[in-house]
ZATI-950296 format. One record per residue (C-alpha): residue in one letter; x, y, z. Coordinates in Angstrom, 3 decimals. Layout:
ZATI-950296
<rest = a; u = X; v = Y; w = Z>;
...
//
This chain:
ZATI-950296
<rest = x; u = 40.807; v = -101.355; w = -24.905>;
<rest = x; u = 40.963; v = -100.013; w = -21.315>;
<rest = x; u = 42.441; v = -96.853; w = -19.641>;
<rest = x; u = 44.988; v = -98.158; w = -17.212>;
<rest = x; u = 44.244; v = -97.368; w = -13.514>;
<rest = x; u = 46.773; v = -96.747; w = -10.832>;
<rest = x; u = 47.153; v = -99.782; w = -8.420>;
<rest = x; u = 47.489; v = -99.351; w = -4.773>;
<rest = x; u = 50.423; v = -100.964; w = -3.164>;
<rest = x; u = 49.838; v = -104.762; w = -2.948>;
<rest = x; u = 52.002; v = -104.879; w = 0.171>;
<rest = x; u = 49.756; v = -102.784; w = 2.217>;
<rest = x; u = 46.198; v = -103.323; w = 1.171>;
<rest = x; u = 43.582; v = -100.517; w = 1.733>;
<rest = x; u = 40.053; v = -101.060; w = 2.905>;
<rest = x; u = 37.454; v = -98.980; w = 4.573>;
<rest = x; u = 35.412; v = -100.624; w = 7.595>;
<rest = x; u = 31.724; v = -99.583; w = 7.391>;
<rest = x; u = 28.692; v = -99.992; w = 9.848>;
<rest = x; u = 26.885; v = -103.468; w = 9.958>;
<rest = x; u = 29.810; v = -105.508; w = 9.108>;
<rest = x; u = 30.269; v = -104.086; w = 5.830>;
<rest = x; u = 33.891; v = -103.626; w = 4.116>;
<rest = x; u = 35.132; v = -101.834; w = 1.176>;
<rest = x; u = 38.459; v = -102.951; w = -0.531>;
<rest = x; u = 39.860; v = -99.992; w = -2.306>;
<rest = x; u = 41.329; v = -101.617; w = -5.435>;
<rest = x; u = 42.323; v = -98.824; w = -7.983>;
<rest = x; u = 42.570; v = -95.185; w = -8.027>;
<rest = x; u = 40.142; v = -93.906; w = -10.789>;
<rest = x; u = 40.629; v = -90.190; w = -10.464>;
<rest = x; u = 42.112; v = -87.586; w = -8.230>;
<rest = x; u = 41.218; v = -83.977; w = -7.753>;
<rest = x; u = 42.117; v = -81.109; w = -5.450>;
<rest = x; u = 39.424; v = -82.177; w = -2.982>;
<rest = x; u = 38.927; v = -86.095; w = -3.144>;
<rest = x; u = 40.063; v = -89.243; w = -4.628>;
<rest = x; u = 37.707; v = -91.781; w = -6.441>;
<rest = x; u = 38.546; v = -95.462; w = -6.078>;
<rest = x; u = 37.151; v = -98.519; w = -7.616>;
<rest = x; u = 36.173; v = -100.534; w = -4.647>;
<rest = x; u = 34.742; v = -103.839; w = -3.861>;
<rest = x; u = 31.842; v = -103.612; w = -1.155>;
<rest = x; u = 31.385; v = -106.968; w = 1.059>;
<rest = x; u = 28.385; v = -107.432; w = 3.184>;
<rest = x; u = 28.406; v = -109.255; w = 6.556>;
<rest = x; u = 26.837; v = -112.214; w = 4.647>;
<rest = x; u = 29.726; v = -112.231; w = 1.962>;
<rest = x; u = 27.594; v = -110.676; w = -1.021>;
<rest = x; u = 30.037; v = -108.438; w = -2.999>;
<rest = x; u = 29.331; v = -105.288; w = -5.260>;
<rest = x; u = 31.663; v = -103.172; w = -7.272>;
<rest = x; u = 31.276; v = -99.579; w = -6.421>;
<rest = x; u = 32.977; v = -96.277; w = -6.939>;
<rest = x; u = 34.176; v = -94.960; w = -3.638>;
<rest = x; u = 34.791; v = -91.209; w = -3.530>;
<rest = x; u = 36.906; v = -90.266; w = -0.313>;
<rest = x; u = 37.234; v = -86.359; w = 0.385>;
<rest = x; u = 40.204; v = -84.997; w = 1.969>;
<rest = x; u = 40.234; v = -84.880; w = 5.868>;
<rest = x; u = 38.493; v = -81.809; w = 7.282>;
<rest = x; u = 39.243; v = -79.976; w = 10.118>;
<rest = x; u = 37.437; v = -80.329; w = 13.350>;
<rest = x; u = 36.082; v = -76.730; w = 13.067>;
<rest = x; u = 34.418; v = -77.776; w = 9.741>;
<rest = x; u = 33.594; v = -81.347; w = 10.312>;
<rest = x; u = 29.967; v = -80.778; w = 11.656>;
<rest = x; u = 29.088; v = -78.572; w = 8.651>;
<rest = x; u = 30.581; v = -80.793; w = 6.173>;
<rest = x; u = 29.172; v = -83.883; w = 7.262>;
<rest = x; u = 25.691; v = -82.324; w = 7.768>;
<rest = x; u = 25.907; v = -81.014; w = 4.112>;
<rest = x; u = 27.080; v = -84.296; w = 2.862>;
<rest = x; u = 24.321; v = -86.203; w = 4.349>;
<rest = x; u = 21.637; v = -83.834; w = 3.254>;
<rest = x; u = 22.931; v = -84.078; w = -0.319>;
<rest = x; u = 23.313; v = -87.708; w = -0.309>;
<rest = x; u = 19.572; v = -88.194; w = 0.739>;
<rest = x; u = 18.551; v = -86.018; w = -2.091>;
<rest = x; u = 20.896; v = -87.402; w = -4.739>;
<rest = x; u = 19.890; v = -91.122; w = -3.737>;
<rest = x; u = 16.303; v = -90.287; w = -4.941>;
<rest = x; u = 17.319; v = -89.873; w = -8.376>;
<rest = x; u = 16.425; v = -92.987; w = -10.607>;
<rest = x; u = 17.402; v = -92.179; w = -14.176>;
<rest = x; u = 19.401; v = -94.029; w = -16.864>;
<rest = x; u = 21.696; v = -91.062; w = -17.335>;
<rest = x; u = 22.647; v = -90.444; w = -13.711>;
<rest = x; u = 24.899; v = -92.685; w = -11.746>;
<rest = x; u = 23.025; v = -94.217; w = -8.524>;
<rest = x; u = 24.236; v = -92.930; w = -5.170>;
<rest = x; u = 24.352; v = -95.806; w = -2.501>;
<rest = x; u = 25.637; v = -94.149; w = 0.898>;
<rest = x; u = 27.617; v = -91.513; w = 2.397>;
<rest = x; u = 29.507; v = -91.368; w = 5.652>;
<rest = x; u = 32.837; v = -90.533; w = 7.428>;
<rest = x; u = 36.054; v = -92.708; w = 7.781>;
<rest = x; u = 38.862; v = -91.340; w = 9.974>;
<rest = x; u = 37.724; v = -87.910; w = 9.598>;
<rest = x; u = 37.287; v = -88.235; w = 5.784>;
<rest = x; u = 33.827; v = -87.676; w = 4.291>;
<rest = x; u = 32.898; v = -90.356; w = 1.551>;
<rest = x; u = 30.492; v = -91.006; w = -0.898>;
<rest = x; u = 29.722; v = -94.654; w = -2.568>;
<rest = x; u = 27.999; v = -94.846; w = -5.746>;
<rest = x; u = 27.491; v = -97.092; w = -8.882>;
<rest = x; u = 30.654; v = -97.893; w = -10.568>;
<rest = x; u = 30.522; v = -96.941; w = -14.294>;
<rest = x; u = 33.305; v = -98.781; w = -15.977>;
<rest = x; u = 34.612; v = -96.634; w = -18.733>;
<rest = x; u = 36.207; v = -93.112; w = -18.795>;
<rest = x; u = 35.009; v = -89.622; w = -18.563>;
<rest = x; u = 33.973; v = -87.476; w = -21.349>;
<rest = x; u = 37.013; v = -85.279; w = -20.557>;
<rest = x; u = 39.208; v = -88.291; w = -21.355>;
<rest = x; u = 37.479; v = -88.771; w = -24.786>;
<rest = x; u = 37.970; v = -85.216; w = -25.670>;
<rest = x; u = 41.731; v = -85.549; w = -24.740>;
<rest = x; u = 42.072; v = -88.605; w = -26.920>;
<rest = x; u = 40.585; v = -86.761; w = -29.987>;
<rest = x; u = 42.702; v = -83.773; w = -29.162>;
<rest = x; u = 45.979; v = -85.812; w = -29.211>;
<rest = x; u = 44.936; v = -86.841; w = -32.711>;
<rest = x; u = 44.270; v = -83.167; w = -33.729>;
<rest = x; u = 40.684; v = -84.080; w = -34.077>;
<rest = x; u = 37.309; v = -82.939; w = -32.552>;
<rest = x; u = 34.703; v = -85.460; w = -31.455>;
<rest = x; u = 32.459; v = -86.375; w = -34.470>;
<rest = x; u = 29.438; v = -84.203; w = -34.567>;
<rest = x; u = 26.875; v = -87.053; w = -34.342>;
<rest = x; u = 28.620; v = -88.684; w = -31.539>;
<rest = x; u = 29.140; v = -85.340; w = -29.655>;
<rest = x; u = 25.407; v = -84.651; w = -30.146>;
<rest = x; u = 24.419; v = -88.059; w = -28.700>;
<rest = x; u = 26.469; v = -87.528; w = -25.619>;
<rest = x; u = 24.974; v = -83.941; w = -25.106>;
<rest = x; u = 21.583; v = -85.124; w = -25.650>;
<rest = x; u = 21.970; v = -87.907; w = -22.914>;
<rest = x; u = 23.426; v = -85.649; w = -20.619>;
<rest = x; u = 20.669; v = -83.072; w = -21.079>;
<rest = x; u = 18.255; v = -85.871; w = -20.299>;
<rest = x; u = 19.953; v = -86.726; w = -17.201>;
<rest = x; u = 19.940; v = -83.112; w = -16.080>;
<rest = x; u = 16.306; v = -82.825; w = -16.713>;
<rest = x; u = 15.484; v = -86.337; w = -15.103>;
<rest = x; u = 17.263; v = -85.184; w = -12.008>;
<rest = x; u = 15.124; v = -81.864; w = -12.211>;
<rest = x; u = 11.991; v = -83.939; w = -12.098>;
<rest = x; u = 12.825; v = -86.145; w = -9.330>;
<rest = x; u = 10.670; v = -86.683; w = -6.423>;
<rest = x; u = 11.418; v = -87.794; w = -2.764>;
<rest = x; u = 9.865; v = -90.700; w = -1.165>;
<rest = x; u = 7.037; v = -88.516; w = 0.056>;
<rest = x; u = 6.298; v = -87.395; w = -3.498>;
<rest = x; u = 7.640; v = -83.777; w = -3.233>;
<rest = x; u = 9.677; v = -82.709; w = -6.241>;
<rest = x; u = 13.194; v = -81.962; w = -5.170>;
<rest = x; u = 14.125; v = -79.566; w = -8.234>;
<rest = x; u = 17.635; v = -81.003; w = -8.264>;
<rest = x; u = 20.565; v = -79.048; w = -9.885>;
<rest = x; u = 24.084; v = -80.320; w = -10.482>;
<rest = x; u = 25.838; v = -76.981; w = -9.633>;
<rest = x; u = 29.371; v = -78.137; w = -11.086>;
<rest = x; u = 28.611; v = -79.846; w = -14.423>;
<rest = x; u = 31.730; v = -80.387; w = -16.489>;
<rest = x; u = 33.247; v = -83.058; w = -18.856>;
<rest = x; u = 34.875; v = -84.773; w = -15.611>;
<rest = x; u = 31.392; v = -85.466; w = -14.302>;
<rest = x; u = 30.078; v = -87.115; w = -17.443>;
<rest = x; u = 30.966; v = -90.755; w = -17.347>;
<rest = x; u = 30.960; v = -92.883; w = -20.689>;
<rest = x; u = 30.757; v = -96.787; w = -19.961>;
<rest = x; u = 32.341; v = -99.289; w = -22.205>;
<rest = x; u = 28.740; v = -100.313; w = -22.947>;
<rest = x; u = 27.998; v = -97.026; w = -24.524>;
<rest = x; u = 26.097; v = -95.622; w = -21.699>;
<rest = x; u = 26.411; v = -91.724; w = -20.647>;
<rest = x; u = 25.871; v = -91.102; w = -16.847>;
<rest = x; u = 26.383; v = -87.893; w = -14.929>;
<rest = x; u = 27.855; v = -88.113; w = -11.369>;
<rest = x; u = 28.395; v = -85.771; w = -8.363>;
<rest = x; u = 25.172; v = -84.014; w = -8.340>;
<rest = x; u = 25.260; v = -80.989; w = -5.791>;
<rest = x; u = 28.661; v = -82.355; w = -4.356>;
<rest = x; u = 30.066; v = -78.838; w = -5.103>;
<rest = x; u = 28.042; v = -77.586; w = -2.158>;
<rest = x; u = 29.759; v = -79.960; w = 0.278>;
<rest = x; u = 33.382; v = -79.130; w = -1.402>;
<rest = x; u = 32.411; v = -75.375; w = -0.834>;
<rest = x; u = 32.193; v = -75.897; w = 2.894>;
<rest = x; u = 35.855; v = -76.652; w = 3.196>;
<rest = x; u = 38.477; v = -73.897; w = 3.307>;
<rest = x; u = 40.743; v = -75.999; w = 0.828>;
<rest = x; u = 38.242; v = -75.496; w = -1.988>;
<rest = x; u = 37.572; v = -71.733; w = -1.099>;
<rest = x; u = 41.026; v = -71.115; w = -2.398>;
<rest = x; u = 41.814; v = -69.377; w = -5.929>;
<rest = x; u = 43.079; v = -72.784; w = -7.194>;
<rest = x; u = 39.947; v = -74.547; w = -6.217>;
<rest = x; u = 37.661; v = -71.980; w = -7.646>;
<rest = x; u = 39.869; v = -71.943; w = -10.923>;
<rest = x; u = 39.425; v = -75.626; w = -11.267>;
<rest = x; u = 35.833; v = -75.250; w = -11.696>;
<rest = x; u = 35.694; v = -71.874; w = -13.497>;
<rest = x; u = 35.740; v = -73.394; w = -17.121>;
<rest = x; u = 32.019; v = -74.252; w = -16.838>;
<rest = x; u = 31.157; v = -71.879; w = -14.108>;
<rest = x; u = 28.267; v = -69.410; w = -14.860>;
<rest = x; u = 29.042; v = -65.743; w = -14.338>;
<rest = x; u = 26.344; v = -65.311; w = -11.564>;
<rest = x; u = 27.666; v = -68.237; w = -9.565>;
<rest = x; u = 31.368; v = -66.801; w = -10.287>;
<rest = x; u = 30.344; v = -63.610; w = -8.375>;
<rest = x; u = 29.068; v = -65.540; w = -5.431>;
<rest = x; u = 25.297; v = -65.912; w = -6.354>;
<rest = x; u = 23.418; v = -68.943; w = -5.359>;
<rest = x; u = 23.085; v = -71.333; w = -8.278>;
<rest = x; u = 19.864; v = -72.323; w = -9.628>;
<rest = x; u = 18.457; v = -74.245; w = -12.745>;
<rest = x; u = 19.547; v = -71.748; w = -15.195>;
<rest = x; u = 23.184; v = -72.026; w = -13.771>;
<rest = x; u = 23.137; v = -75.683; w = -14.945>;
<rest = x; u = 21.966; v = -74.497; w = -18.373>;
<rest = x; u = 25.045; v = -72.348; w = -18.821>;
<rest = x; u = 27.505; v = -75.015; w = -17.728>;
<rest = x; u = 25.847; v = -77.517; w = -20.129>;
<rest = x; u = 26.258; v = -74.788; w = -22.981>;
<rest = x; u = 29.819; v = -74.708; w = -22.098>;
<rest = x; u = 29.914; v = -78.566; w = -22.278>;
<rest = x; u = 28.177; v = -78.567; w = -25.618>;
<rest = x; u = 30.420; v = -75.881; w = -26.914>;
<rest = x; u = 33.373; v = -77.980; w = -26.162>;
<rest = x; u = 32.029; v = -80.870; w = -28.036>;
<rest = x; u = 31.073; v = -79.006; w = -31.125>;
<rest = x; u = 33.807; v = -76.216; w = -31.440>;
<rest = x; u = 36.401; v = -76.250; w = -28.718>;
<rest = x; u = 37.055; v = -74.725; w = -25.079>;
<rest = x; u = 35.542; v = -71.899; w = -23.603>;
<rest = x; u = 38.692; v = -70.172; w = -22.566>;
<rest = x; u = 42.113; v = -69.552; w = -24.464>;
<rest = x; u = 44.776; v = -71.956; w = -23.612>;
<rest = x; u = 47.216; v = -71.547; w = -20.715>;
<rest = x; u = 45.150; v = -68.871; w = -18.831>;
<rest = x; u = 46.199; v = -68.394; w = -15.216>;
<rest = x; u = 43.992; v = -69.299; w = -12.103>;
<rest = x; u = 43.294; v = -65.439; w = -11.618>;
<rest = x; u = 42.392; v = -64.922; w = -15.255>;
<rest = x; u = 40.336; v = -67.817; w = -15.275>;
<rest = x; u = 38.066; v = -66.889; w = -12.365>;
<rest = x; u = 37.956; v = -63.149; w = -13.831>;
<rest = x; u = 36.717; v = -64.444; w = -17.177>;
<rest = x; u = 34.215; v = -66.610; w = -15.540>;
<rest = x; u = 32.830; v = -63.554; w = -13.812>;
<rest = x; u = 32.433; v = -61.901; w = -16.945>;
<rest = x; u = 30.677; v = -64.645; w = -18.613>;
<rest = x; u = 33.335; v = -64.716; w = -21.392>;
<rest = x; u = 33.263; v = -67.104; w = -24.243>;
<rest = x; u = 36.479; v = -67.312; w = -26.569>;
<rest = x; u = 35.529; v = -66.070; w = -29.822>;
<rest = x; u = 35.860; v = -68.538; w = -32.702>;
<rest = x; u = 38.078; v = -68.067; w = -35.570>;
<rest = x; u = 36.531; v = -70.465; w = -37.901>;
<rest = x; u = 32.739; v = -71.276; w = -38.798>;
<rest = x; u = 31.604; v = -74.885; w = -37.977>;
<rest = x; u = 28.804; v = -75.931; w = -40.073>;
<rest = x; u = 26.009; v = -76.100; w = -37.389>;
<rest = x; u = 22.326; v = -76.150; w = -38.371>;
<rest = x; u = 20.635; v = -72.922; w = -37.204>;
<rest = x; u = 18.474; v = -74.593; w = -34.641>;
<rest = x; u = 21.464; v = -76.094; w = -33.053>;
<rest = x; u = 23.088; v = -72.807; w = -33.075>;
<rest = x; u = 20.206; v = -71.106; w = -31.541>;
<rest = x; u = 20.250; v = -73.901; w = -28.657>;
<rest = x; u = 23.945; v = -73.230; w = -27.839>;
<rest = x; u = 23.542; v = -69.369; w = -27.990>;
<rest = x; u = 20.610; v = -69.302; w = -25.875>;
<rest = x; u = 22.362; v = -71.703; w = -23.127>;
<rest = x; u = 25.438; v = -69.332; w = -23.024>;
<rest = x; u = 23.569; v = -66.172; w = -22.444>;
<rest = x; u = 25.242; v = -63.899; w = -19.742>;
<rest = x; u = 22.052; v = -62.868; w = -18.236>;
<rest = x; u = 20.225; v = -66.048; w = -16.671>;
<rest = x; u = 16.709; v = -64.546; w = -17.602>;
<rest = x; u = 17.823; v = -64.984; w = -21.111>;
<rest = x; u = 18.784; v = -68.573; w = -20.886>;
<rest = x; u = 16.294; v = -71.614; w = -20.928>;
<rest = x; u = 14.429; v = -71.600; w = -17.519>;
<rest = x; u = 15.612; v = -75.029; w = -16.772>;
<rest = x; u = 17.164; v = -78.193; w = -18.102>;
<rest = x; u = 13.901; v = -79.757; w = -19.145>;
<rest = x; u = 13.115; v = -77.027; w = -21.529>;
<rest = x; u = 16.665; v = -77.105; w = -22.816>;
<rest = x; u = 16.706; v = -81.004; w = -23.297>;
<rest = x; u = 13.358; v = -80.780; w = -25.325>;
<rest = x; u = 14.776; v = -78.292; w = -27.735>;
<rest = x; u = 18.088; v = -79.945; w = -28.124>;
<rest = x; u = 16.413; v = -83.348; w = -28.633>;
<rest = x; u = 14.032; v = -81.996; w = -31.304>;
<rest = x; u = 16.950; v = -80.619; w = -33.117>;
<rest = x; u = 19.199; v = -83.672; w = -32.767>;
<rest = x; u = 16.392; v = -85.942; w = -34.026>;
<rest = x; u = 15.745; v = -83.745; w = -36.943>;
<rest = x; u = 19.532; v = -84.156; w = -37.936>;
<rest = x; u = 18.864; v = -87.875; w = -37.897>;
<rest = x; u = 20.957; v = -88.685; w = -34.698>;
<rest = x; u = 19.287; v = -91.231; w = -32.663>;
<rest = x; u = 20.583; v = -93.961; w = -30.356>;
<rest = x; u = 24.400; v = -93.683; w = -30.422>;
<rest = x; u = 25.397; v = -96.128; w = -28.002>;
<rest = x; u = 26.856; v = -98.625; w = -30.513>;
<rest = x; u = 28.949; v = -95.758; w = -32.076>;
<rest = x; u = 30.009; v = -94.354; w = -28.552>;
<rest = x; u = 31.198; v = -98.046; w = -27.778>;
<rest = x; u = 33.216; v = -98.241; w = -30.910>;
<rest = x; u = 34.637; v = -94.777; w = -30.455>;
<rest = x; u = 36.023; v = -95.823; w = -26.854>;
<rest = x; u = 37.412; v = -98.840; w = -28.238>;
<rest = x; u = 39.204; v = -97.230; w = -31.332>;
<rest = x; u = 40.334; v = -93.847; w = -29.827>;
<rest = x; u = 41.297; v = -94.881; w = -26.327>;
<rest = x; u = 44.798; v = -96.518; w = -25.541>;
<rest = x; u = 45.546; v = -98.640; w = -22.358>;
<rest = x; u = 47.757; v = -95.680; w = -21.252>;
<rest = x; u = 46.535; v = -92.866; w = -19.003>;
<rest = x; u = 45.720; v = -89.762; w = -21.072>;
<rest = x; u = 46.740; v = -86.764; w = -19.489>;
<rest = x; u = 47.721; v = -84.284; w = -22.229>;
<rest = x; u = 45.832; v = -80.861; w = -22.179>;
<rest = x; u = 43.064; v = -80.153; w = -24.669>;
<rest = x; u = 44.161; v = -78.853; w = -28.073>;
<rest = x; u = 41.582; v = -78.812; w = -30.685>;
<rest = x; u = 43.991; v = -78.267; w = -33.764>;
<rest = x; u = 44.279; v = -75.509; w = -36.179>;
<rest = x; u = 41.396; v = -76.127; w = -38.625>;
<rest = x; u = 40.106; v = -72.894; w = -40.051>;
<rest = x; u = 37.950; v = -71.796; w = -42.911>;
<rest = x; u = 37.153; v = -68.515; w = -44.365>;
<rest = x; u = 33.472; v = -68.631; w = -43.769>;
<rest = x; u = 33.826; v = -66.213; w = -40.601>;
<rest = x; u = 33.142; v = -66.934; w = -37.122>;
<rest = x; u = 30.012; v = -68.483; w = -35.257>;
<rest = x; u = 28.178; v = -65.575; w = -33.605>;
<rest = x; u = 29.115; v = -66.495; w = -30.249>;
<rest = x; u = 29.433; v = -62.987; w = -28.637>;
<rest = x; u = 32.714; v = -61.830; w = -27.126>;
<rest = x; u = 31.424; v = -61.435; w = -23.589>;
<rest = x; u = 34.334; v = -59.627; w = -22.312>;
<rest = x; u = 32.978; v = -56.500; w = -21.086>;
//
């Protein structure tokens, strides 16, 4: 089964002319956010060689911002293009078209992790523990691999994602897990449209408290965002349902994590990893994704969770329909009387 995509009008086909006689035909809209639209594209070279790509076209920037945005985009793309890891989507090119910056990257046929979570939520279920741990482990490996990336001169780049959420985790129909949009938030933040409250609130769910306060992100910030993603997979969302934009930003600044009203049956080792990732004080978290990935993989292997690509493939086939899934997350009302997992109420 496949998620339906939005077809562009057939009467007026869209394409983007690139340098050196290349062209990208924009076929389907894969996703649309506040600052960019992602298309399934077909890249054609001057010699007629074709390749399917993901083409991310950002909103038009003002003339006052254009130079800064394009410089940041180019710098980011040159760094990200150095990442060669099976859990990271490859970046091919960047540029500008009619005043709109773009990124061209590997097409990962499938859905986002957010879509899979929504599909389970519609059925009043959570993602199965072993499947969630497989996906989380692959994401952790991708973050760690990016962290260890070196440029073409051998210098370690110490990459961070700085914007990780379930929307940036791609699940292929073949059972692969790939992270996209490394450091793209740096470029988005340069535009006035994303400095709005709405733009900030859209990223607040996984935003570490220090970043929400305006501090520069570092490797420990990715650890916190990963912790939120892991928590969503295991027990549910970080914030209560239907919070306003202003409330979401305020809660993010406090490092708030919604206290649980039921206790999931998590092994102590896994609970320890989760709690350390979600510490409000960056100094108390894992120092980087590499240390976090090591501890998580050790716990996961101890639970008997190995290569879960086959089970991910089956879950995508079974749980995703041919229609767009747009319903909000709602993790059901399962409860027990065992108390709550000791995730501290960080509302201070």
